[in-house]
C-alpha positions, 0 to 999 in steps of 0.5 A: 500500500502507498500513502496519500499525498499531502495534496490528495489528503487536502482535496479529499478533506475539503470535499463534502462527499466521496464516491466509493465503489467496491470490486466485484469478485470478477474484478469489475467495479460496482456502481459508485455510492456517494457518502461522507468522508473525513480526514484524520491526520494522514488517513481517510475514513468513511462510515456507514450511516445505516450500519454494517448491513448497508450494501455499499459497506458490506460489499466494501468490507467483503471485497477489501478493494475498490475505487474512490473519487473526491475533490478531483482525486480518483484512486484505487484503494484498500478498505480496512477496519481501523484500530479502536483508538481512532474512533474518537478522532473520527467522530470529532472530524465528522462533527467538525465537518458536517455539524452544519447539517444538524445533529440528527444526520451527523448522529447517524455516523458518530457515537458508539454505534459507528465504531463497527461501521467505520473503514479506513481508506488507503491508496492501493499500489 
């Protein structure tokens, strides 16, 4: 795996939305879904607003790879569940970026339930 460049992190971090597509078993990409994303340090995270059973999340977790687009950045990526110690920082990043939409909607991607609904997105070699 490679790391995000500073410019990629900045552009993704500023983008309101990210388009995420996972790979099918045959290697083709599924249709992209538009979701929220946050940057925490040198990492990019996404969360499912509707739990682990949400289709895009389930498929991304199962395939482990896909493609994302945000802020003019287009990258092949790896999806992985992050370490437990990042969740407070990810919650804070979601609040900082999206609280303007109101507590009800931001609450779908923050809090204790979101721990199991988080993926770290890393550029793929």
